[in-house]
N, C-alpha and C positions, 0 to 999 in steps of 0.2 A: 334399252336395258341393260346394264352392266351385273354379272356375272360374279359371283360366290367367286373368294380364289378353291374350293372344297369340289369347285362345277370347272372351276378348268385345269384342274389338276386330272377330274374323273374323267376329260373333254381327251382332254396331253396323253392319258393312257390309254384312251379308247383305242387313239390311230395311232399308237405307236402299235399296239396288238392291231387292229388291224390290217396293220402296214406291214411289221414283223412278226404278226404271230407271239405265243404266249413266251415260249423259250428264249425268241430274239430280247424280247422284250426284256426278262428278267436281267436279261446279260447284258444288255441295251446298259440299265438303269443300275446293277450293278457296276457298270464300271463309271461311274459317279456315285460313286456312293463317300458320302464326307469324312470316311476316314471318324480313326481317335485321337485321343489327346489336346493337346492346348498348345497351336500352331505359332497363336505370337508369340506367346511363353520358350517357347523351344527356334525359332527361329532367332530370339535375342541370344541364344548362349553362340552360336556361330557368325551371326550376319551382324557384330555388335561386336567382335573381331578382327572386319576387315575392313577394311578404307574402299571407298568411294571408285578411287582407282584400279586396289583388289580385285571390285565384281566387274569393271569395264574389259579390265582384263580378263577373267576369266568365259564374261561372256561373247569377247571376239575371239576366243581361241574354243570355243563350242560353236559359231559359226562359221569357222574355218573345218574343225572336223569333222562336219554331221549337217551336209546340205538336205537329210530327209528325215529329223529330225522329231517332224511329225506324221514322217509317212508310219500310220501302226496298223495291225491286224489284230482288228479282237478275235479269237477263240475263243 
């Protein structure tokens, strides 16, 4: 039997609450907040001014500078 989207969401929340508790579940969900604004429009304001070479150079520079860029502590 296929679950509805609402059933899946409820089951996911229940799993988080059972695993993390209510407070940490809220902190976890807030971490993935969708934010505000129009990302596509804002992206064009800065990305359209860059060449592919510029973007590639920035990626290479970031990877050299910060090898732990995805290590993050949620407080």
